[in-house]
All heavy atoms as atom14 arrays in JSON, in Angstrom:
{
  "sequence": "MLSDCPICKQQKCMEVTTKTEKIPYFGEIMESTLFCHKCGYKHADAICIEKKIL",
  "atom14_mask": [
    [1, 1, 1, 1, 1, 1, 1, 1, 0, 0, 0, 0, 0, 0],
    [1, 1, 1, 1, 1, 1, 1, 1, 0, 0, 0, 0, 0, 0],
    [1, 1, 1, 1, 1, 1, 0, 0, 0, 0, 0, 0, 0, 0],
    [1, 1, 1, 1, 1, 1, 1, 1, 0, 0, 0, 0, 0, 0],
    [1, 1, 1, 1, 1, 1, 0, 0, 0, 0, 0, 0, 0, 0],
    [1, 1, 1, 1, 1, 1, 1, 0, 0, 0, 0, 0, 0, 0],
    [1, 1, 1, 1, 1, 1, 1, 1, 0, 0, 0, 0, 0, 0],
    [1, 1, 1, 1, 1, 1, 0, 0, 0, 0, 0, 0, 0, 0],
    [1, 1, 1, 1, 1, 1, 1, 1, 1, 0, 0, 0, 0, 0],
    [1, 1, 1, 1, 1, 1, 1, 1, 1, 0, 0, 0, 0, 0],
    [1, 1, 1, 1, 1, 1, 1, 1, 1, 0, 0, 0, 0, 0],
    [1, 1, 1, 1, 1, 1, 1, 1, 1, 0, 0, 0, 0, 0],
    [1, 1, 1, 1, 1, 1, 0, 0, 0, 0, 0, 0, 0, 0],
    [1, 1, 1, 1, 1, 1, 1, 1, 0, 0, 0, 0, 0, 0],
    [1, 1, 1, 1, 1, 1, 1, 1, 1, 0, 0, 0, 0, 0],
    [1, 1, 1, 1, 1, 1, 1, 0, 0, 0, 0, 0, 0, 0],
    [1, 1, 1, 1, 1, 1, 1, 0, 0, 0, 0, 0, 0, 0],
    [1, 1, 1, 1, 1, 1, 1, 0, 0, 0, 0, 0, 0, 0],
    [1, 1, 1, 1, 1, 1, 1, 1, 1, 0, 0, 0, 0, 0],
    [1, 1, 1, 1, 1, 1, 1, 0, 0, 0, 0, 0, 0, 0],
    [1, 1, 1, 1, 1, 1, 1, 1, 1, 0, 0, 0, 0, 0],
    [1, 1, 1, 1, 1, 1, 1, 1, 1, 0, 0, 0, 0, 0],
    [1, 1, 1, 1, 1, 1, 1, 1, 0, 0, 0, 0, 0, 0],
    [1, 1, 1, 1, 1, 1, 1, 0, 0, 0, 0, 0, 0, 0],
    [1, 1, 1, 1, 1, 1, 1, 1, 1, 1, 1, 1, 0, 0],
    [1, 1, 1, 1, 1, 1, 1, 1, 1, 1, 1, 0, 0, 0],
    [1, 1, 1, 1, 0, 0, 0, 0, 0, 0, 0, 0, 0, 0],
    [1, 1, 1, 1, 1, 1, 1, 1, 1, 0, 0, 0, 0, 0],
    [1, 1, 1, 1, 1, 1, 1, 1, 0, 0, 0, 0, 0, 0],
    [1, 1, 1, 1, 1, 1, 1, 1, 0, 0, 0, 0, 0, 0],
    [1, 1, 1, 1, 1, 1, 1, 1, 1, 0, 0, 0, 0, 0],
    [1, 1, 1, 1, 1, 1, 0, 0, 0, 0, 0, 0, 0, 0],
    [1, 1, 1, 1, 1, 1, 1, 0, 0, 0, 0, 0, 0, 0],
    [1, 1, 1, 1, 1, 1, 1, 1, 0, 0, 0, 0, 0, 0],
    [1, 1, 1, 1, 1, 1, 1, 1, 1, 1, 1, 0, 0, 0],
    [1, 1, 1, 1, 1, 1, 0, 0, 0, 0, 0, 0, 0, 0],
    [1, 1, 1, 1, 1, 1, 1, 1, 1, 1, 0, 0, 0, 0],
    [1, 1, 1, 1, 1, 1, 1, 1, 1, 0, 0, 0, 0, 0],
    [1, 1, 1, 1, 1, 1, 0, 0, 0, 0, 0, 0, 0, 0],
    [1, 1, 1, 1, 0, 0, 0, 0, 0, 0, 0, 0, 0, 0],
    [1, 1, 1, 1, 1, 1, 1, 1, 1, 1, 1, 1, 0, 0],
    [1, 1, 1, 1, 1, 1, 1, 1, 1, 0, 0, 0, 0, 0],
    [1, 1, 1, 1, 1, 1, 1, 1, 1, 1, 0, 0, 0, 0],
    [1, 1, 1, 1, 1, 0, 0, 0, 0, 0, 0, 0, 0, 0],
    [1, 1, 1, 1, 1, 1, 1, 1, 0, 0, 0, 0, 0, 0],
    [1, 1, 1, 1, 1, 0, 0, 0, 0, 0, 0, 0, 0, 0],
    [1, 1, 1, 1, 1, 1, 1, 1, 0, 0, 0, 0, 0, 0],
    [1, 1, 1, 1, 1, 1, 0, 0, 0, 0, 0, 0, 0, 0],
    [1, 1, 1, 1, 1, 1, 1, 1, 0, 0, 0, 0, 0, 0],
    [1, 1, 1, 1, 1, 1, 1, 1, 1, 0, 0, 0, 0, 0],
    [1, 1, 1, 1, 1, 1, 1, 1, 1, 0, 0, 0, 0, 0],
    [1, 1, 1, 1, 1, 1, 1, 1, 1, 0, 0, 0, 0, 0],
    [1, 1, 1, 1, 1, 1, 1, 1, 0, 0, 0, 0, 0, 0],
    [1, 1, 1, 1, 1, 1, 1, 1, 0, 0, 0, 0, 0, 0]
  ],
  "atom14_positions": [
    [[6.38, -0.72, -14.45], [6.27, 0.18, -15.58], [7.48, 1.12, -15.55], [7.9, 1.56, -14.49], [4.97, 0.97, -15.46], [4.8, 2.01, -16.52], [3.17, 2.79, -16.53], [3.4, 4.04, -15.29], [0.0, 0.0, 0.0], [0.0, 0.0, 0.0], [0.0, 0.0, 0.0], [0.0, 0.0, 0.0], [0.0, 0.0, 0.0], [0.0, 0.0, 0.0]],
    [[8.02, 1.43, -16.7], [9.14, 2.36, -16.81], [8.67, 3.68, -17.4], [7.81, 3.71, -18.28], [10.25, 1.77, -17.67], [10.97, 0.57, -17.09], [11.98, 0.04, -18.09], [11.64, 0.91, -15.78], [0.0, 0.0, 0.0], [0.0, 0.0, 0.0], [0.0, 0.0, 0.0], [0.0, 0.0, 0.0], [0.0, 0.0, 0.0], [0.0, 0.0, 0.0]],
    [[9.26, 4.77, -16.9], [8.88, 6.1, -17.35], [10.13, 6.96, -17.48], [11.22, 6.55, -17.07], [7.92, 6.72, -16.32], [7.49, 7.99, -16.74], [0.0, 0.0, 0.0], [0.0, 0.0, 0.0], [0.0, 0.0, 0.0], [0.0, 0.0, 0.0], [0.0, 0.0, 0.0], [0.0, 0.0, 0.0], [0.0, 0.0, 0.0], [0.0, 0.0, 0.0]],
    [[9.97, 8.16, -18.03], [11.08, 9.1, -18.15], [11.28, 9.83, -16.83], [10.32, 10.15, -16.13], [10.79, 10.13, -19.24], [10.6, 9.5, -20.61], [10.96, 8.32, -20.77], [10.08, 10.18, -21.5], [0.0, 0.0, 0.0], [0.0, 0.0, 0.0], [0.0, 0.0, 0.0], [0.0, 0.0, 0.0], [0.0, 0.0, 0.0], [0.0, 0.0, 0.0]],
    [[12.53, 10.09, -16.46], [12.85, 10.77, -15.2], [12.73, 12.28, -15.36], [13.31, 12.86, -16.28], [14.25, 10.41, -14.74], [14.73, 11.22, -13.19], [0.0, 0.0, 0.0], [0.0, 0.0, 0.0], [0.0, 0.0, 0.0], [0.0, 0.0, 0.0], [0.0, 0.0, 0.0], [0.0, 0.0, 0.0], [0.0, 0.0, 0.0], [0.0, 0.0, 0.0]],
    [[11.99, 12.96, -14.47], [11.86, 14.42, -14.57], [13.11, 15.16, -14.09], [13.28, 16.33, -14.37], [10.67, 14.73, -13.67], [10.68, 13.66, -12.65], [11.17, 12.44, -13.37], [0.0, 0.0, 0.0], [0.0, 0.0, 0.0], [0.0, 0.0, 0.0], [0.0, 0.0, 0.0], [0.0, 0.0, 0.0], [0.0, 0.0, 0.0], [0.0, 0.0, 0.0]],
    [[14.01, 14.47, -13.4], [15.21, 15.1, -12.85], [16.38, 15.03, -13.83], [16.94, 16.05, -14.23], [15.6, 14.47, -11.5], [14.43, 14.52, -10.51], [16.84, 15.14, -10.9], [13.89, 15.92, -10.2], [0.0, 0.0, 0.0], [0.0, 0.0, 0.0], [0.0, 0.0, 0.0], [0.0, 0.0, 0.0], [0.0, 0.0, 0.0], [0.0, 0.0, 0.0]],
    [[16.76, 13.81, -14.22], [17.93, 13.66, -15.11], [17.56, 13.59, -16.58], [18.43, 13.54, -17.44], [18.75, 12.42, -14.71], [17.93, 10.84, -15.01], [0.0, 0.0, 0.0], [0.0, 0.0, 0.0], [0.0, 0.0, 0.0], [0.0, 0.0, 0.0], [0.0, 0.0, 0.0], [0.0, 0.0, 0.0], [0.0, 0.0, 0.0], [0.0, 0.0, 0.0]],
    [[16.26, 13.56, -16.89], [15.73, 13.57, -18.26], [16.05, 12.32, -19.07], [15.88, 12.3, -20.28], [16.21, 14.81, -19.04], [15.99, 16.13, -18.32], [14.54, 16.44, -18.15], [14.39, 17.85, -17.59], [13.33, 18.01, -16.65], [0.0, 0.0, 0.0], [0.0, 0.0, 0.0], [0.0, 0.0, 0.0], [0.0, 0.0, 0.0], [0.0, 0.0, 0.0]],
    [[16.54, 11.26, -18.43], [16.79, 10.0, -19.15], [15.46, 9.34, -19.48], [14.5, 9.45, -18.74], [17.64, 9.06, -18.29], [19.03, 9.56, -18.03], [19.87, 9.56, -19.29], [19.84, 8.61, -20.07], [20.63, 10.62, -19.48], [0.0, 0.0, 0.0], [0.0, 0.0, 0.0], [0.0, 0.0, 0.0], [0.0, 0.0, 0.0], [0.0, 0.0, 0.0]],
    [[15.42, 8.65, -20.59], [14.19, 7.99, -21.03], [14.13, 6.56, -20.53], [15.13, 5.84, -20.54], [14.09, 8.02, -22.54], [13.93, 9.42, -23.08], [13.77, 9.43, -24.6], [14.0, 8.43, -25.26], [13.35, 10.56, -25.14], [0.0, 0.0, 0.0], [0.0, 0.0, 0.0], [0.0, 0.0, 0.0], [0.0, 0.0, 0.0], [0.0, 0.0, 0.0]],
    [[12.93, 6.16, -20.07], [12.64, 4.79, -19.66], [13.6, 4.25, -18.61], [14.05, 3.11, -18.67], [12.64, 3.85, -20.87], [11.7, 4.27, -21.97], [10.27, 4.14, -21.56], [9.36, 4.5, -22.73], [8.04, 4.86, -22.36], [0.0, 0.0, 0.0], [0.0, 0.0, 0.0], [0.0, 0.0, 0.0], [0.0, 0.0, 0.0], [0.0, 0.0, 0.0]],
    [[13.96, 5.07, -17.63], [14.87, 4.62, -16.57], [14.22, 4.7, -15.19], [14.8, 4.24, -14.22], [16.15, 5.44, -16.58], [15.88, 7.17, -16.16], [0.0, 0.0, 0.0], [0.0, 0.0, 0.0], [0.0, 0.0, 0.0], [0.0, 0.0, 0.0], [0.0, 0.0, 0.0], [0.0, 0.0, 0.0], [0.0, 0.0, 0.0], [0.0, 0.0, 0.0]],
    [[13.01, 5.27, -15.1], [12.35, 5.41, -13.82], [11.31, 4.3, -13.64], [10.41, 4.14, -14.45], [11.66, 6.77, -13.69], [10.93, 6.94, -12.38], [10.34, 8.6, -12.12], [11.83, 9.35, -11.57], [0.0, 0.0, 0.0], [0.0, 0.0, 0.0], [0.0, 0.0, 0.0], [0.0, 0.0, 0.0], [0.0, 0.0, 0.0], [0.0, 0.0, 0.0]],
    [[11.48, 3.54, -12.57], [10.54, 2.47, -12.25], [9.38, 3.04, -11.45], [9.57, 3.71, -10.43], [11.26, 1.4, -11.44], [10.42, 0.2, -11.14], [11.21, -0.85, -10.39], [12.46, -0.79, -10.36], [10.57, -1.74, -9.83], [0.0, 0.0, 0.0], [0.0, 0.0, 0.0], [0.0, 0.0, 0.0], [0.0, 0.0, 0.0], [0.0, 0.0, 0.0]],
    [[8.16, 2.8, -11.91], [6.94, 3.31, -11.27], [6.13, 2.1, -10.81], [5.81, 1.23, -11.61], [6.11, 4.16, -12.25], [4.85, 4.67, -11.57], [6.93, 5.32, -12.79], [0.0, 0.0, 0.0], [0.0, 0.0, 0.0], [0.0, 0.0, 0.0], [0.0, 0.0, 0.0], [0.0, 0.0, 0.0], [0.0, 0.0, 0.0], [0.0, 0.0, 0.0]],
    [[5.83, 2.05, -9.5], [4.99, 0.97, -8.98], [3.84, 1.57, -8.19], [4.0, 2.58, -7.51], [5.79, 0.01, -8.07], [6.37, 0.76, -7.01], [6.87, -0.71, -8.83], [0.0, 0.0, 0.0], [0.0, 0.0, 0.0], [0.0, 0.0, 0.0], [0.0, 0.0, 0.0], [0.0, 0.0, 0.0], [0.0, 0.0, 0.0], [0.0, 0.0, 0.0]],
    [[2.68, 0.95, -8.3], [1.51, 1.37, -7.54], [0.8, 0.14, -7.0], [0.87, -0.94, -7.61], [0.5, 2.17, -8.39], [0.05, 1.37, -9.46], [1.12, 3.46, -8.92], [0.0, 0.0, 0.0], [0.0, 0.0, 0.0], [0.0, 0.0, 0.0], [0.0, 0.0, 0.0], [0.0, 0.0, 0.0], [0.0, 0.0, 0.0], [0.0, 0.0, 0.0]],
    [[0.17, 0.3, -5.86], [-0.66, -0.78, -5.32], [-1.74, -0.16, -4.45], [-1.56, 0.9, -3.86], [0.15, -1.81, -4.56], [0.59, -1.41, -3.18], [1.27, -2.57, -2.49], [1.56, -2.21, -1.04], [2.09, -3.32, -0.29], [0.0, 0.0, 0.0], [0.0, 0.0, 0.0], [0.0, 0.0, 0.0], [0.0, 0.0, 0.0], [0.0, 0.0, 0.0]],
    [[-2.88, -0.83, -4.42], [-3.97, -0.37, -3.58], [-4.1, -1.33, -2.4], [-3.77, -2.51, -2.49], [-5.31, -0.32, -4.35], [-5.6, -1.6, -4.87], [-5.25, 0.71, -5.47], [0.0, 0.0, 0.0], [0.0, 0.0, 0.0], [0.0, 0.0, 0.0], [0.0, 0.0, 0.0], [0.0, 0.0, 0.0], [0.0, 0.0, 0.0], [0.0, 0.0, 0.0]],
    [[-4.58, -0.77, -1.3], [-4.71, -1.55, -0.08], [-5.88, -1.02, 0.73], [-6.12, 0.19, 0.77], [-3.41, -1.41, 0.72], [-3.24, -2.43, 1.78], [-1.82, -2.4, 2.34], [-0.85, -2.35, 1.57], [-1.71, -2.41, 3.57], [0.0, 0.0, 0.0], [0.0, 0.0, 0.0], [0.0, 0.0, 0.0], [0.0, 0.0, 0.0], [0.0, 0.0, 0.0]],
    [[-6.62, -1.92, 1.36], [-7.71, -1.52, 2.24], [-7.21, -1.49, 3.67], [-6.6, -2.45, 4.13], [-8.89, -2.48, 2.13], [-9.76, -2.23, 0.95], [-11.15, -2.76, 1.21], [-12.03, -2.44, 0.03], [-12.91, -1.35, 0.27], [0.0, 0.0, 0.0], [0.0, 0.0, 0.0], [0.0, 0.0, 0.0], [0.0, 0.0, 0.0], [0.0, 0.0, 0.0]],
    [[-7.45, -0.39, 4.36], [-7.06, -0.24, 5.75], [-8.34, -0.24, 6.59], [-9.24, 0.57, 6.32], [-6.26, 1.05, 5.98], [-4.98, 1.01, 5.15], [-5.95, 1.24, 7.45], [-4.15, 2.25, 5.22], [0.0, 0.0, 0.0], [0.0, 0.0, 0.0], [0.0, 0.0, 0.0], [0.0, 0.0, 0.0], [0.0, 0.0, 0.0], [0.0, 0.0, 0.0]],
    [[-8.43, -1.14, 7.57], [-9.65, -1.2, 8.39], [-9.97, 0.15, 9.06], [-9.07, 0.84, 9.53], [-9.32, -2.25, 9.45], [-8.21, -3.05, 8.86], [-7.45, -2.12, 7.96], [0.0, 0.0, 0.0], [0.0, 0.0, 0.0], [0.0, 0.0, 0.0], [0.0, 0.0, 0.0], [0.0, 0.0, 0.0], [0.0, 0.0, 0.0], [0.0, 0.0, 0.0]],
    [[-11.22, 0.5, 9.07], [-11.75, 1.73, 9.67], [-11.26, 3.0, 8.98], [-11.5, 4.1, 9.44], [-11.42, 1.81, 11.18], [-11.86, 0.61, 11.94], [-10.94, -0.33, 12.37], [-13.21, 0.39, 12.19], [-11.35, -1.46, 13.06], [-13.63, -0.74, 12.88], [-12.71, -1.65, 13.31], [-13.11, -2.77, 13.99], [0.0, 0.0, 0.0], [0.0, 0.0, 0.0]],
    [[-10.53, 2.88, 7.89], [-10.02, 4.06, 7.19], [-10.5, 4.09, 5.75], [-10.95, 5.1, 5.25], [-8.49, 4.1, 7.24], [-7.89, 5.36, 6.7], [-7.95, 6.54, 7.41], [-7.29, 5.36, 5.45], [-7.4, 7.71, 6.89], [-6.75, 6.52, 4.93], [-6.81, 7.69, 5.65], [0.0, 0.0, 0.0], [0.0, 0.0, 0.0], [0.0, 0.0, 0.0]],
    [[-10.35, 2.97, 5.05], [-10.77, 2.88, 3.66], [-9.64, 2.42, 2.75], [-8.62, 1.91, 3.2], [0.0, 0.0, 0.0], [0.0, 0.0, 0.0], [0.0, 0.0, 0.0], [0.0, 0.0, 0.0], [0.0, 0.0, 0.0], [0.0, 0.0, 0.0], [0.0, 0.0, 0.0], [0.0, 0.0, 0.0], [0.0, 0.0, 0.0], [0.0, 0.0, 0.0]],
    [[-9.81, 2.63, 1.46], [-8.84, 2.18, 0.47], [-7.85, 3.3, 0.16], [-8.23, 4.46, 0.01], [-9.56, 1.75, -0.8], [-8.69, 1.03, -1.78], [-9.47, 0.48, -2.96], [-10.64, 0.82, -3.13], [-8.88, -0.29, -3.72], [0.0, 0.0, 0.0], [0.0, 0.0, 0.0], [0.0, 0.0, 0.0], [0.0, 0.0, 0.0], [0.0, 0.0, 0.0]],
    [[-6.57, 2.93, 0.08], [-5.52, 3.89, -0.29], [-4.74, 3.34, -1.48], [-4.77, 2.15, -1.76], [-4.54, 4.18, 0.87], [-3.77, 2.92, 1.26], [-5.26, 4.78, 2.06], [-2.55, 3.2, 2.09], [0.0, 0.0, 0.0], [0.0, 0.0, 0.0], [0.0, 0.0, 0.0], [0.0, 0.0, 0.0], [0.0, 0.0, 0.0], [0.0, 0.0, 0.0]],
    [[-4.04, 4.23, -2.17], [-3.14, 3.82, -3.24], [-1.74, 4.31, -2.88], [-1.54, 5.5, -2.6], [-3.54, 4.42, -4.59], [-2.61, 3.96, -5.71], [-3.04, 4.58, -7.34], [-2.61, 6.29, -7.19], [0.0, 0.0, 0.0], [0.0, 0.0, 0.0], [0.0, 0.0, 0.0], [0.0, 0.0, 0.0], [0.0, 0.0, 0.0], [0.0, 0.0, 0.0]],
    [[-0.79, 3.39, -2.86], [0.6, 3.73, -2.6], [1.34, 3.74, -3.93], [1.17, 2.83, -4.74], [1.24, 2.7, -1.68], [0.57, 2.61, -0.33], [1.1, 1.45, 0.5], [1.34, 0.36, -0.06], [1.25, 1.65, 1.7], [0.0, 0.0, 0.0], [0.0, 0.0, 0.0], [0.0, 0.0, 0.0], [0.0, 0.0, 0.0], [0.0, 0.0, 0.0]],
    [[2.15, 4.75, -4.15], [2.94, 4.81, -5.38], [4.39, 5.12, -5.03], [4.67, 5.88, -4.11], [2.39, 5.85, -6.35], [2.52, 7.14, -5.82], [0.0, 0.0, 0.0], [0.0, 0.0, 0.0], [0.0, 0.0, 0.0], [0.0, 0.0, 0.0], [0.0, 0.0, 0.0], [0.0, 0.0, 0.0], [0.0, 0.0, 0.0], [0.0, 0.0, 0.0]],
    [[5.31, 4.49, -5.76], [6.73, 4.76, -5.59], [7.36, 4.98, -6.95], [6.99, 4.35, -7.94], [7.45, 3.6, -4.88], [7.27, 2.41, -5.62], [6.94, 3.41, -3.46], [0.0, 0.0, 0.0], [0.0, 0.0, 0.0], [0.0, 0.0, 0.0], [0.0, 0.0, 0.0], [0.0, 0.0, 0.0], [0.0, 0.0, 0.0], [0.0, 0.0, 0.0]],
    [[8.31, 5.9, -6.98], [9.08, 6.21, -8.19], [10.55, 6.07, -7.84], [10.99, 6.56, -6.79], [8.82, 7.64, -8.66], [7.37, 8.08, -8.84], [7.31, 9.59, -9.08], [6.74, 7.34, -9.98], [0.0, 0.0, 0.0], [0.0, 0.0, 0.0], [0.0, 0.0, 0.0], [0.0, 0.0, 0.0], [0.0, 0.0, 0.0], [0.0, 0.0, 0.0]],
    [[11.33, 5.43, -8.7], [12.77, 5.29, -8.47], [13.5, 5.32, -9.8], [13.22, 4.52, -10.7], [13.1, 3.99, -7.73], [14.57, 3.79, -7.55], [15.29, 4.61, -6.69], [15.25, 2.82, -8.26], [16.66, 4.44, -6.54], [16.62, 2.64, -8.11], [17.32, 3.45, -7.24], [0.0, 0.0, 0.0], [0.0, 0.0, 0.0], [0.0, 0.0, 0.0]],
    [[14.44, 6.26, -9.94], [15.24, 6.38, -11.16], [16.53, 5.58, -10.98], [17.28, 5.81, -10.03], [15.58, 7.84, -11.45], [16.61, 8.03, -12.93], [0.0, 0.0, 0.0], [0.0, 0.0, 0.0], [0.0, 0.0, 0.0], [0.0, 0.0, 0.0], [0.0, 0.0, 0.0], [0.0, 0.0, 0.0], [0.0, 0.0, 0.0], [0.0, 0.0, 0.0]],
    [[16.77, 4.64, -11.9], [17.97, 3.81, -11.83], [19.22, 4.54, -12.3], [20.33, 4.07, -12.03], [17.76, 2.54, -12.67], [16.71, 1.64, -12.11], [16.92, 0.8, -11.04], [15.41, 1.46, -12.45], [15.83, 0.14, -10.75], [14.88, 0.53, -11.59], [0.0, 0.0, 0.0], [0.0, 0.0, 0.0], [0.0, 0.0, 0.0], [0.0, 0.0, 0.0]],
    [[19.07, 5.67, -12.95], [20.24, 6.43, -13.44], [20.76, 7.43, -12.41], [21.92, 7.44, -12.08], [19.89, 7.2, -14.73], [19.53, 6.33, -15.89], [20.75, 5.64, -16.46], [20.34, 4.85, -17.69], [21.42, 4.11, -18.26], [0.0, 0.0, 0.0], [0.0, 0.0, 0.0], [0.0, 0.0, 0.0], [0.0, 0.0, 0.0], [0.0, 0.0, 0.0]],
    [[19.86, 8.28, -11.87], [20.31, 9.34, -10.96], [19.97, 9.08, -9.49], [20.43, 9.79, -8.61], [19.74, 10.7, -11.38], [17.96, 10.9, -11.15], [0.0, 0.0, 0.0], [0.0, 0.0, 0.0], [0.0, 0.0, 0.0], [0.0, 0.0, 0.0], [0.0, 0.0, 0.0], [0.0, 0.0, 0.0], [0.0, 0.0, 0.0], [0.0, 0.0, 0.0]],
    [[19.13, 8.07, -9.21], [18.8, 7.73, -7.83], [17.63, 8.5, -7.24], [17.35, 8.37, -6.05], [0.0, 0.0, 0.0], [0.0, 0.0, 0.0], [0.0, 0.0, 0.0], [0.0, 0.0, 0.0], [0.0, 0.0, 0.0], [0.0, 0.0, 0.0], [0.0, 0.0, 0.0], [0.0, 0.0, 0.0], [0.0, 0.0, 0.0], [0.0, 0.0, 0.0]],
    [[16.94, 9.29, -8.05], [15.79, 10.05, -7.55], [14.72, 9.09, -7.04], [14.43, 8.07, -7.65], [15.21, 10.91, -8.69], [13.9, 11.58, -8.35], [13.87, 12.67, -7.49], [12.7, 11.13, -8.89], [12.67, 13.3, -7.18], [11.5, 11.74, -8.58], [11.49, 12.84, -7.73], [10.3, 13.44, -7.42], [0.0, 0.0, 0.0], [0.0, 0.0, 0.0]],
    [[14.13, 9.4, -5.85], [13.09, 8.57, -5.25], [11.92, 9.45, -4.82], [12.13, 10.59, -4.38], [13.61, 7.86, -4.01], [14.67, 6.85, -4.25], [14.99, 6.14, -2.96], [16.43, 6.38, -2.6], [16.83, 5.74, -1.37], [0.0, 0.0, 0.0], [0.0, 0.0, 0.0], [0.0, 0.0, 0.0], [0.0, 0.0, 0.0], [0.0, 0.0, 0.0]],
    [[10.73, 8.91, -4.94], [9.53, 9.6, -4.45], [8.5, 8.55, -4.08], [8.33, 7.57, -4.79], [8.95, 10.54, -5.51], [7.72, 11.26, -5.06], [7.77, 12.32, -4.2], [6.42, 11.05, -5.33], [6.54, 12.75, -3.96], [5.69, 11.98, -4.65], [0.0, 0.0, 0.0], [0.0, 0.0, 0.0], [0.0, 0.0, 0.0], [0.0, 0.0, 0.0]],
    [[7.82, 8.75, -2.95], [6.76, 7.84, -2.51], [5.57, 8.68, -2.07], [5.73, 9.79, -1.54], [7.25, 6.97, -1.37], [0.0, 0.0, 0.0], [0.0, 0.0, 0.0], [0.0, 0.0, 0.0], [0.0, 0.0, 0.0], [0.0, 0.0, 0.0], [0.0, 0.0, 0.0], [0.0, 0.0, 0.0], [0.0, 0.0, 0.0], [0.0, 0.0, 0.0]],
    [[4.37, 8.15, -2.28], [3.16, 8.89, -1.93], [2.05, 7.91, -1.6], [2.03, 6.78, -2.1], [2.73, 9.77, -3.11], [1.84, 10.92, -2.69], [1.53, 11.06, -1.49], [1.43, 11.69, -3.58], [0.0, 0.0, 0.0], [0.0, 0.0, 0.0], [0.0, 0.0, 0.0], [0.0, 0.0, 0.0], [0.0, 0.0, 0.0], [0.0, 0.0, 0.0]],
    [[1.14, 8.33, -0.74], [-0.06, 7.54, -0.42], [-1.26, 8.47, -0.64], [-1.29, 9.6, -0.15], [-0.02, 7.06, 1.01], [0.0, 0.0, 0.0], [0.0, 0.0, 0.0], [0.0, 0.0, 0.0], [0.0, 0.0, 0.0], [0.0, 0.0, 0.0], [0.0, 0.0, 0.0], [0.0, 0.0, 0.0], [0.0, 0.0, 0.0], [0.0, 0.0, 0.0]],
    [[-2.24, 7.98, -1.39], [-3.41, 8.77, -1.75], [-4.66, 8.05, -1.26], [-4.82, 6.85, -1.48], [-3.49, 8.95, -3.29], [-2.23, 9.64, -3.79], [-4.73, 9.73, -3.68], [-2.06, 9.55, -5.29], [0.0, 0.0, 0.0], [0.0, 0.0, 0.0], [0.0, 0.0, 0.0], [0.0, 0.0, 0.0], [0.0, 0.0, 0.0], [0.0, 0.0, 0.0]],
    [[-5.52, 8.77, -0.58], [-6.77, 8.21, -0.09], [-7.75, 8.1, -1.26], [-8.06, 9.09, -1.92], [-7.34, 9.1, 1.01], [-8.84, 8.46, 1.74], [0.0, 0.0, 0.0], [0.0, 0.0, 0.0], [0.0, 0.0, 0.0], [0.0, 0.0, 0.0], [0.0, 0.0, 0.0], [0.0, 0.0, 0.0], [0.0, 0.0, 0.0], [0.0, 0.0, 0.0]],
    [[-8.24, 6.89, -1.53], [-9.17, 6.66, -2.62], [-10.61, 6.65, -2.11], [-11.52, 7.13, -2.76], [-8.85, 5.33, -3.34], [-7.48, 5.4, -3.98], [-9.91, 4.98, -4.36], [-7.02, 4.09, -4.56], [0.0, 0.0, 0.0], [0.0, 0.0, 0.0], [0.0, 0.0, 0.0], [0.0, 0.0, 0.0], [0.0, 0.0, 0.0], [0.0, 0.0, 0.0]],
    [[-10.79, 6.09, -0.94], [-12.12, 5.91, -0.38], [-12.16, 6.56, 1.01], [-11.22, 6.47, 1.79], [-12.38, 4.4, -0.23], [-13.67, 4.03, 0.41], [-13.78, 2.52, 0.6], [-12.81, 1.89, 1.03], [-14.85, 2.0, 0.29], [0.0, 0.0, 0.0], [0.0, 0.0, 0.0], [0.0, 0.0, 0.0], [0.0, 0.0, 0.0], [0.0, 0.0, 0.0]],
    [[-13.25, 7.23, 1.31], [-13.41, 7.88, 2.6], [-14.45, 7.13, 3.4], [-15.6, 6.99, 2.97], [-13.83, 9.33, 2.41], [-13.95, 10.1, 3.7], [-14.33, 11.54, 3.42], [-14.49, 12.33, 4.71], [-14.9, 13.7, 4.47], [0.0, 0.0, 0.0], [0.0, 0.0, 0.0], [0.0, 0.0, 0.0], [0.0, 0.0, 0.0], [0.0, 0.0, 0.0]],
    [[-14.06, 6.61, 4.56], [-15.0, 5.91, 5.44], [-15.72, 6.93, 6.33], [-15.08, 7.8, 6.92], [-14.26, 4.92, 6.34], [-13.8, 3.69, 5.65], [-14.89, 2.68, 5.6], [-14.35, 1.39, 5.04], [-15.23, 0.3, 5.17], [0.0, 0.0, 0.0], [0.0, 0.0, 0.0], [0.0, 0.0, 0.0], [0.0, 0.0, 0.0], [0.0, 0.0, 0.0]],
    [[-17.01, 6.8, 6.42], [-17.79, 7.64, 7.31], [-18.33, 6.75, 8.41], [-19.05, 5.79, 8.15], [-18.94, 8.33, 6.57], [-18.37, 9.22, 5.46], [-19.8, 9.13, 7.53], [-19.42, 9.85, 4.56], [0.0, 0.0, 0.0], [0.0, 0.0, 0.0], [0.0, 0.0, 0.0], [0.0, 0.0, 0.0], [0.0, 0.0, 0.0], [0.0, 0.0, 0.0]],
    [[-17.92, 7.03, 9.63], [-18.34, 6.19, 10.77], [-19.56, 6.76, 11.45], [-19.8, 7.88, 11.56], [-17.21, 6.04, 11.76], [-15.95, 5.39, 11.18], [-14.86, 5.38, 12.23], [-16.24, 3.97, 10.75], [0.0, 0.0, 0.0], [0.0, 0.0, 0.0], [0.0, 0.0, 0.0], [0.0, 0.0, 0.0], [0.0, 0.0, 0.0], [0.0, 0.0, 0.0]]
  ]
}
């Protein structure tokens, strides 16, 4: 998916990818990455979706 860059303000130049993954004994997480092809801005994040109670 392409989005607008919050840094250089160019339109439709930032690639946004997300994926979910199950981690044993931890639960489900969502990983997201942002990369602007114009200015090189990068950001990555992991968000806990599911909380395992042992």
